[in-house]
Structures are given as C-alpha cells and as structure tokens.
C-alpha positions as CSV (number, residue, x, y, z in Angstrom):
1,M,-6.9,-16.5,14.6
2,A,-5.5,-17.0,11.1
3,R,-2.1,-18.8,10.8
4,G,0.4,-16.2,11.3
5,R,4.2,-16.1,11.3
6,A,6.4,-15.1,14.1
7,V,7.1,-11.4,14.6
8,G,9.4,-10.2,11.9
9,E,9.5,-13.5,9.9
10,A,9.5,-12.9,6.1
11,P,7.7,-15.4,3.8
12,A,10.0,-17.6,1.6
13,A,8.2,-16.3,-1.5
14,A,9.1,-12.7,-0.6
15,Q,12.7,-13.5,-0.3
16,Q,13.0,-14.8,-4.0
17,R,14.2,-12.4,-6.5
18,I,11.7,-11.5,-9.2
19,A,13.2,-10.8,-12.6
20,R,12.8,-7.3,-13.8
21,R,10.3,-6.8,-16.6
22,P,9.6,-3.6,-18.3
23,M,6.2,-2.0,-17.4
24,T,4.4,-1.9,-20.8
25,G,0.6,-1.7,-21.6
26,Y,-0.3,-0.3,-18.2
27,T,-1.8,3.1,-17.3
28,I,-2.3,4.9,-14.0
29,S,-5.7,6.1,-13.5
30,D,-6.6,8.9,-11.1
31,G,-9.6,8.6,-8.8
32,Y,-12.4,6.2,-8.2
33,M,-13.5,4.0,-11.0
34,P,-16.1,1.3,-10.8
35,G,-14.6,-1.9,-9.5
36,V,-11.6,-0.4,-7.8
37,L,-12.6,-1.0,-4.2
38,G,-13.3,-4.7,-4.9
39,R,-10.2,-5.3,-6.8
40,V,-8.0,-3.5,-4.3
41,V,-9.4,-5.4,-1.5
42,S,-9.1,-8.7,-3.5
43,L,-5.4,-7.9,-4.2
44,H,-4.7,-7.3,-0.5
45,G,-6.7,-10.3,0.7
46,S,-5.0,-12.7,-1.8
47,Y,-1.6,-11.6,-1.3
48,Y,-1.6,-11.4,2.5
49,A,-3.4,-14.7,2.9
50,E,-0.9,-16.5,0.6
51,H,2.3,-15.0,2.0
52,W,1.4,-14.1,5.6
53,G,-1.5,-16.2,6.6
54,F,-3.9,-13.1,7.1
55,G,-7.6,-14.1,6.9
56,S,-11.0,-12.6,6.9
57,Y,-10.3,-10.1,9.7
58,F,-7.6,-8.4,7.6
59,E,-9.5,-8.5,4.3
60,S,-12.7,-7.1,6.0
61,K,-10.6,-4.3,7.6
62,V,-9.1,-3.4,4.3
63,A,-12.6,-3.3,2.7
64,S,-14.3,-1.3,5.5
65,D,-11.4,1.2,5.7
66,L,-11.2,1.7,2.1
67,A,-15.0,2.1,1.7
68,E,-14.9,4.6,4.5
69,F,-12.1,6.5,2.6
70,L,-14.0,6.4,-0.7
71,G,-17.2,7.6,1.0
72,R,-15.5,10.9,2.2
73,F,-13.1,11.2,-0.6
74,D,-12.2,14.8,-1.5
75,G,-9.9,15.2,-4.4
76,R,-8.5,18.5,-3.0
77,R,-6.7,16.6,-0.2
78,D,-7.0,12.9,-1.1
79,G,-5.6,10.9,-3.9
80,L,-6.4,7.5,-5.3
81,W,-4.5,5.9,-8.3
82,S,-4.9,2.4,-9.8
83,L,-2.6,0.7,-12.1
84,R,-4.5,-0.7,-15.0
85,S,-4.1,-3.2,-17.9
86,S,-7.1,-2.6,-20.1
87,D,-10.0,-3.0,-17.5
88,Q,-8.2,-4.9,-14.8
89,V,-6.7,-3.1,-11.8
90,E,-3.2,-4.6,-11.2
91,G,-2.1,-2.1,-8.4
92,A,-3.1,0.7,-6.4
93,I,-2.1,3.4,-3.9
94,A,-3.9,6.1,-1.9
95,I,-3.1,9.3,0.1
96,D,-5.5,10.0,2.8
97,G,-5.1,13.7,3.4
98,I,-7.9,14.4,6.1
99,R,-5.3,14.8,8.8
100,A,-2.4,16.1,6.8
101,G,-2.3,19.3,8.7
102,T,-1.9,17.7,12.0
103,V,-0.2,14.3,11.8
104,G,0.5,14.2,8.2
105,A,-0.9,12.6,5.1
106,H,-1.4,8.9,5.2
107,L,-0.1,6.7,2.5
108,R,-2.4,3.6,2.2
109,W,-3.5,0.6,0.3
110,F,-0.3,0.3,-1.7
111,I,-0.2,-3.1,-3.7
112,V,0.7,-4.5,-6.9
113,S,-0.5,-7.9,-8.4
114,D,1.9,-10.8,-9.1
115,A,1.4,-10.0,-12.9
116,V,3.2,-6.5,-12.5
117,R,5.6,-7.3,-9.6
118,G,9.0,-6.6,-10.6
119,T,8.3,-4.3,-13.6
120,G,8.7,-0.9,-11.8
121,A,5.0,-0.4,-11.5
122,G,5.1,0.0,-7.7
123,G,7.8,2.7,-8.2
124,K,5.6,4.6,-10.6
125,L,2.7,4.4,-8.2
126,M,4.9,5.7,-5.3
127,A,6.3,8.5,-7.5
128,T,2.6,9.4,-8.4
129,A,1.6,9.6,-4.8
130,M,4.7,11.5,-3.7
131,E,4.2,14.1,-6.4
132,F,0.5,14.6,-5.3
133,C,1.7,15.2,-1.7
134,R,4.3,17.8,-3.0
135,S,1.7,19.6,-5.1
136,R,-0.6,19.9,-2.0
137,G,2.1,21.2,0.2
138,Y,2.1,18.3,2.6
139,R,4.9,18.5,5.0
140,T,4.8,15.0,6.3
141,I,3.7,11.6,5.0
142,Y,3.5,8.5,7.1
143,L,2.5,4.9,6.5
144,S,1.9,1.7,8.7
145,T,3.2,-1.5,7.6
146,F,5.1,-4.5,9.2
147,A,8.5,-6.1,9.1
148,G,9.3,-8.5,6.1
149,L,7.8,-6.6,3.3
150,D,11.3,-5.9,1.9
151,A,10.5,-4.7,-1.7
152,A,7.9,-2.3,-0.3
153,R,10.4,-1.0,2.4
154,H,12.9,-0.6,-0.3
155,L,10.5,1.7,-2.3
156,Y,9.5,3.5,0.9
157,E,13.3,4.3,1.6
158,K,14.0,5.1,-1.9
159,H,11.3,7.8,-1.7
160,G,12.6,9.4,1.5
161,F,10.7,7.4,4.3
162,V,12.4,6.6,7.5
163,L,11.4,4.0,10.1
164,V,10.4,5.9,13.2
165,A,8.7,3.2,15.3
166,E,8.6,-0.5,15.5
167,E,6.8,-2.8,17.9
168,P,4.9,-6.2,18.0
169,G,1.0,-5.6,17.2
170,T,-2.1,-7.2,15.9
171,Q,-3.9,-4.4,14.2
172,W,-4.1,-6.6,11.0
173,G,-5.0,-9.9,12.7
174,P,-1.9,-12.0,13.4
175,E,0.8,-10.7,15.5
176,V,3.6,-9.1,13.3
177,L,6.3,-6.5,14.1
178,E,4.4,-3.3,13.1
179,Q,6.3,-0.5,11.8
180,R,5.7,3.3,11.1
181,F,7.5,5.2,8.4
182,E,7.6,8.8,7.9
183,C,8.8,11.0,5.2
184,R,9.3,14.9,5.6
185,L,9.0,16.9,2.3
C-alpha cells in the first residue's frame, strides 16, 4: 500500500496560506478537448502523491473512472469544464448526471494546479458546475472526498454543500476519513 497518513491528518503543505493572486489569462472550456483526460489524471496523480502519499491505485482509479465517464458523456445531463492557459489544462471539474434523478448529480474530478491555486480559479470552476446543475433542474448534488482538504471543503461549503457522512475508508487506496457532502438546490 502507498504510504498514507493517519485518518483525518492534513498534509503540512495544505495548511500553509497561499497568497491570493488574480486569475488572469485563463479561460474555462466546456466539454471534452484532446488531452483533457490525461492532464486531469496527471493533476490528480501528482497532487495526491505529493501531499497524501497516494500511488498507482489512486491514479489508475481516476483514469478509469474518468475514461468511463467520457465514454458515456451526454451533454444534456453531464458537464465537464477545464481551466486553460493557452493549451495547458490547469484545472477541471465535472458533473456526472447519470443518476441525478435518483441519488443526485455527482460532482467529480475537481482539481486545480499549483500554478492557479489561490487565484479564485477553483471558485470559478465550482460556480460553473453549480450553474449547470441549476440550469438542468437538479435538486441534489453530492460529492465524495476526505478530511484534510480544507481549501476544497471551504469552497464546497461556500456553495451550499453540507457534510452528511464521514467514516474511515480506503476507496482511494490509503485509509482516510472519507466524507460525503450534499447540496440541495
């Protein structure tokens, strides 16, 4: 198993304040574009390996789940947005709407690179995804994450998400304190 942290332990780097920088020179692109799958997987793999000790199990899970999503992507119910600077993907977020009518729309693969962290890019991606859900009439949005991702949690709560469940788990590889957040629109 990859070196992991104790359940609920935050990495030291995540606790450091990042100076706010204005988000300039970036655009949010809607839908699939060549290279987005690989870059989103790379961003997740690099960040979670460095800060949480996640390894190949996690990165391959992100890759296979995202590939499956893109293979069945339907723009009437699903959304994918990438934050770009020139041709480089610096962040992404997705809404998987396949079960929106029963358990809710699933917010997934939310990440921003170190290059844009602290610029407001994450908030812009979240706002884009939330507006998409409202435009589709989705009543509930949910996401799965784990304790210690404080900046992301702040954004989730700012957009109306509430923690509804929390328990130790290993769905991403190492044991973490898994969390489920929901937002009722």
